[in-house]
C-alpha positions in Angstrom: 201.5 151.4 85.6 201.9 155.1 86.6 199.4 157.8 87.5 197.4 159.5 84.8 196.4 162.3 87.1 198.6 163.9 89.9 196.8 166.5 92.0 199.2 167.6 94.7 198.6 170.1 97.5 196.3 172.3 95.4 195.0 175.6 96.7 192.7 177.8 94.6 191.4 181.2 95.7 188.5 183.2 94.2 187.2 186.7 94.7 183.6 187.4 95.7 181.8 190.2 94.0 180.8 191.4 90.6 182.4 190.4 87.3 183.0 193.5 85.1 183.2 192.9 81.4 183.5 196.5 80.2 186.0 199.3 80.9 183.2 201.7 81.8 182.2 199.4 84.8 185.8 198.3 85.6 187.2 201.8 86.3 184.7 202.9 89.0 184.8 199.4 90.6 188.6 199.7 90.8 188.3 203.2 92.4 185.8 201.8 95.0 188.1 198.9 95.8 191.1 201.3 96.2 189.2 203.1 99.0 188.5 200.0 101.0 190.6 199.1 104.0 192.7 195.9 104.0 190.4 194.1 106.3 187.5 194.5 103.8 189.7 193.4 100.9 190.6 190.1 102.7 186.9 189.3 103.2 186.4 189.6 99.4 188.5 186.4 98.8 187.9 182.8 99.7 189.6 179.5 99.2 187.6 177.2 96.9 190.2 174.4 97.4 192.4 174.0 100.4 195.4 171.6 100.2 193.7 168.9 98.1 195.8 165.9 97.0 195.0 162.7 95.2 196.5 160.6 92.4 194.5 158.6 89.9 196.3 155.6 88.4 196.0 154.9 84.7 192.9 153.1 83.7 191.0 153.8 86.9 187.7 155.6 87.3 187.3 158.0 90.2 184.2 159.9 91.3 184.0 163.2 93.2 180.9 163.9 95.3 179.9 166.6 97.8 177.4 169.4 98.3 177.1 172.4 96.0 180.0 174.8 96.4 182.3 172.1 97.7 184.9 172.6 94.9 184.2 169.6 92.6 183.9 171.6 89.3 187.0 173.6 90.3 189.0 170.4 90.5 188.0 169.5 86.9 188.7 173.0 85.6 192.2 172.9 87.1 192.8 169.6 85.5 191.5 170.9 82.2 193.9 173.9 82.4 190.9 176.3 82.4 192.2 177.5 85.8 195.6 177.5 87.3 196.3 176.6 91.0 197.5 179.3 93.3 199.6 176.6 95.1 200.4 173.1 94.3 200.2 171.3 91.0 197.6 169.6 88.8 199.0 167.4 86.1 197.4 165.1 83.5 199.4 162.6 81.6 197.8 161.6 78.3 195.4 162.9 75.7 192.6 164.8 77.6 188.9 165.2 76.8 186.7 167.3 79.1 183.0 167.7 79.3 182.7 170.2 82.1 179.7 172.3 81.0 177.0 171.3 78.6 177.4 173.4 75.5 180.8 174.8 76.4 182.6 175.9 73.3 179.4 176.0 71.2 178.4 179.0 69.1 174.7 179.3 69.3 174.2 181.0 65.9 176.0 178.0 64.2 174.3 174.8 63.2 174.8 171.5 64.9 177.1 170.4 62.0 179.2 173.5 62.3 179.5 173.2 66.0 180.7 169.6 65.8 183.7 170.9 63.8 184.2 173.9 66.1 183.9 171.9 69.3 186.0 169.1 67.9 188.8 171.6 67.0 188.6 173.1 70.5 189.1 169.7 72.0 192.1 169.0 69.8 190.6 166.8 67.0 192.0 167.2 63.5 189.5 167.9 60.8 190.1 164.6 59.0 189.3 162.8 62.3 186.1 164.8 62.7 185.2 163.9 59.0 185.8 160.3 59.8 183.7 160.2 63.0 181.0 162.7 62.0 178.4 160.1 61.2 179.0 158.3 64.5 178.8 161.6 66.4 175.5 162.5 64.9 174.1 159.0 65.3 175.1 158.9 69.0 173.5 162.3 69.6 170.3 161.3 67.7 170.2 164.7 66.0 170.2 163.7 62.3 167.0 165.5 61.6 168.3 168.7 63.3 172.0 168.7 62.5 171.7 171.7 60.1 169.6 173.7 62.6 171.2 176.5 64.7 171.7 175.1 68.2 170.1 178.1 69.7 166.9 176.3 68.8 168.0 173.1 70.5 166.6 172.1 73.9 169.1 171.7 76.8 168.9 167.9 76.3 169.7 168.1 72.6 172.7 170.3 73.4 173.8 167.9 76.1 173.6 165.0 73.7 175.7 166.9 71.1 178.3 168.0 73.6 178.8 164.6 75.1 178.8 162.9 71.7 181.7 165.1 70.4 183.7 164.6 73.6 183.0 160.8 73.6 184.4 160.3 70.1 187.7 162.0 70.8 189.3 158.7 71.9 190.7 160.3 75.0 193.3 158.7 77.4 191.8 160.8 80.2 188.2 161.8 80.4 186.7 164.5 82.7 182.9 164.6 83.1 181.0 167.1 85.2 177.3 166.4 85.8 176.4 165.7 82.2 174.8 162.4 83.3 172.1 164.4 85.2 171.1 166.1 81.9 168.8 164.6 79.3 166.3 161.8 79.4 166.9 158.3 80.9 167.7 156.8 77.6 170.5 159.3 77.0 171.9 158.9 80.5 172.0 155.1 80.0 173.7 155.6 76.6 176.3 157.8 78.3 177.0 155.2 81.0 177.4 152.5 78.3 179.9 154.7 76.5 181.8 155.3 79.7 181.8 151.5 80.3 183.4 151.2 76.8 186.0 153.7 77.7 186.8 151.7 80.9 187.2 148.5 78.9 189.6 150.4 76.6 191.7 151.6 79.6 190.6 155.2 79.7 191.2 157.1 83.0 188.0 158.8 84.1 187.1 161.4 86.7 183.4 161.8 87.1 181.6 164.6 89.1 178.0 163.9 89.8 175.2 164.3 92.4 173.8 161.0 91.1 175.3 158.7 93.7 174.2 155.6 91.8 176.2 156.6 88.8 179.3 157.0 91.0 178.8 153.6 92.7 178.2 151.9 89.3 181.0 153.5 87.4 183.9 154.2 89.7 186.5 152.1 91.5 187.2 154.9 94.1 185.5 158.1 95.2 186.4 161.2 97.2 184.2 163.6 99.1 184.9 167.4 99.0 183.3 169.7 101.5 184.0 173.5 101.5 187.2 173.0 99.5 188.7 170.2 101.6 188.9 166.5 100.9 187.2 164.8 103.8 186.9 161.2 102.6 188.5 158.8 100.1 188.0 155.1 99.4 185.7 152.5 97.8 182.5 154.2 96.5 179.9 152.4 98.7 182.0 153.2 101.8 182.6 156.8 100.8 178.9 157.4 99.8 177.8 156.0 103.2 180.1 158.4 105.0 178.8 161.3 102.9 175.2 160.4 103.6 175.8 160.2 107.3 177.5 163.6 107.2 174.5 165.1 105.4 172.2 163.7 108.0 174.3 165.0 111.0 174.4 168.4 109.3 170.6 168.9 109.6 169.6 172.4 110.9 169.9 172.8 114.6 166.1 173.5 114.9 165.4 170.0 113.6 167.6 168.6 116.3 165.8 170.7 118.9 162.4 169.4 117.8 163.6 165.8 117.8 162.1 163.8 120.7 164.4 160.8 120.3 167.9 160.1 119.1 168.6 157.3 116.6 172.3 156.5 116.7 174.9 153.8 116.4 173.3 152.7 113.1 175.1 149.9 111.3 174.2 147.8 108.2 176.0 144.5 108.1 175.8 141.0 106.8 174.4 138.4 109.2 178.1 137.5 110.0 178.6 141.1 111.1 180.8 142.2 108.2 180.4 145.7 106.7 178.2 145.8 103.6 180.0 146.7 100.3 178.5 145.2 97.2 175.4 143.0 97.7 174.0 140.2 95.6 170.2 140.1 95.2 168.6 138.1 98.0 171.5 138.4 100.4 170.5 138.5 104.1 171.4 141.8 105.8 171.0 143.2 109.3 170.2 146.8 110.2 171.1 147.6 113.9 170.6 150.8 115.8 170.0 152.3 119.3 167.3 154.8 120.1 167.4 157.1 123.2 164.2 158.8 124.1 164.0 162.3 125.3 160.2 162.4 126.1 157.5 160.2 127.6 155.3 158.4 125.1 153.0 155.4 125.2 152.6 154.2 121.6 156.0 154.0 119.9 156.9 151.9 116.8 160.1 151.6 114.8 160.4 151.3 111.0 162.8 151.4 108.1 162.4 152.1 104.4 164.5 151.7 101.2 164.5 154.2 98.3 166.4 153.9 95.0 168.7 156.9 94.8 168.6 157.3 91.0 164.9 158.0 90.7 163.6 158.2 94.3 161.4 155.1 93.8 160.1 153.9 97.2 161.2 150.3 97.1 160.1 149.1 100.5 158.9 150.2 103.9 157.7 148.5 107.1 157.3 149.2 110.8 157.3 147.0 113.9 153.5 146.8 114.4 153.2 145.4 110.9 155.7 142.7 111.9 153.5 141.7 114.9 155.4 143.7 117.6 153.0 145.9 119.6 153.9 149.6 120.3 155.9 150.3 123.4 155.8 152.9 126.2 158.9 154.9 126.9 160.1 157.5 129.4 162.8 160.2 129.1 166.3 158.6 129.2 165.1 155.1 128.1 167.3 153.5 125.4 166.3 150.6 123.1 168.3 148.5 120.7 166.8 147.6 117.3 167.8 144.8 114.9 166.0 144.4 111.6 167.0 141.4 109.4 165.9 141.2 105.8 166.6 139.8 102.3 167.8 142.3 99.7 165.6 141.0 96.8 166.3 144.1 94.7 167.6 144.7 91.2 170.8 146.5 90.4 171.1 150.0 91.9 172.0 152.1 94.9 169.4 152.1 97.7 169.2 154.6 100.6 168.1 153.2 104.0 166.0 155.3 106.3 165.1 154.5 109.9 162.5 156.1 112.2 160.9 156.1 115.6 157.2 157.1 115.4 154.5 158.0 118.0 151.4 156.2 116.6 149.1 158.3 118.9 149.5 161.3 116.7 151.4 159.8 113.7 154.5 162.0 114.3 158.1 161.0 114.0 160.2 161.3 117.2 163.3 161.0 115.1 163.9 160.1 111.4 167.4 159.0 110.2 167.2 159.6 106.5 170.0 158.1 104.4 171.6 156.4 107.4 173.0 153.6 105.2 173.4 152.5 101.6 172.9 149.2 99.8 174.8 148.7 96.5 173.1 145.9 94.6 175.2 144.3 91.9 173.6 141.3 90.2 175.4 139.5 87.4 172.7 140.4 84.8 170.8 143.7 85.0 167.0 143.3 85.3 164.3 145.9 85.0 162.2 147.2 87.8 163.0 147.3 91.5 162.3 143.8 93.0 164.3 140.7 92.2 161.7 137.9 92.0 164.2 135.1 91.5 162.3 134.0 88.4 162.9 130.6 86.8 161.5 129.6 83.5 161.0 126.4 81.5 160.1 126.1 77.8 159.3 123.1 75.6 158.3 122.6 72.1 154.7 121.4 71.6 154.1 118.1 69.7 153.2 118.5 66.1 149.5 117.8 66.7 149.3 120.4 69.4 151.0 122.9 67.3 148.5 122.2 64.4 145.6 122.5 66.8 146.9 125.8 68.0 146.9 127.1 64.4 143.1 126.8 64.1 142.4 130.5 64.2 140.4 133.1 62.2 143.8 134.7 61.5 145.9 133.0 58.8 149.5 132.7 59.5 152.6 130.9 58.3 154.3 128.7 60.9 158.0 128.3 60.8 159.2 124.7 60.8 162.6 125.6 62.3 
């Protein structure tokens, strides 16, 4: 099995400044640029991608994460042939479908029906194929009552549903998706994930760009991190997301570091056997270890940690050492303490961010707060609702006939099934 995507040594450069869409504006802008010196002209350009390389095997799903401006959308536009690389090559092998911008290719004065045919044609679908799939497209988008309404009257969520539905019914061999899973309500996002799971079962190659780290962990076999146009990490999603979160934390503004009165470091989340944490089953015992070096003197210090689900920021759990029966400690500058929390991950499916803190209980201030210092990827066999896994068991039995008859004595008449 070969590669569906080959992205080899790609560089892409853009120019900063205004975009001129009329000859009247372009001519004076050109004259102004002609008068600038060479040094100024060089500052007007920047590299959006710098020597980025990766190959995606056929049938695999890859995620791309990173901060805003990292180059994630540029990668997808190069793969879609919207842009061309300045150096290197970007090749896609197979029938391609792209959903890069919600509503891209739509004409806002046309109706939803007309835009299905327009967008489908842009994506390479034949009219007979659009005719055949039209009902499924409308049903998936849940826009039957508005399909003959101009889409300029659609909400952004309605436009997202229509755009994704057209792209999702193209039967692509390679699918590129950029942030569409962050648009629309929760039901729509779940429906998109279900459709992507169907593509995966059918062997479609997928590249997904998203700030929703749970979607990346749930959907992808591998992930890469881009930062300022460079690829800085690649590997299994949980490992890569952990690396990304640690980098985000270490990149806090310098003034925050100056205000910190302690330094939480050497943070590790492992199994009790000391193995790195990848995918976790509900109830599995884990250990969170760290060291804390104090920079000030204090007499009332506690430590704590918390778990937050990344998809919706639900606060799943939090505790500090005094609640566990350990009294506050006194510290002096230069003191270093080792921490070790053990806990059972009784959580439902999802991605959970771990935070760790050292707090002065005298004035309720944090000496240091390690937000997103680790990640827990819960993968139970069956997906349950809520946050906590209560390990529920259930028993049912059929009542004897006499008990069933007694239970039917009610002011409300009903017909009982004898099945």
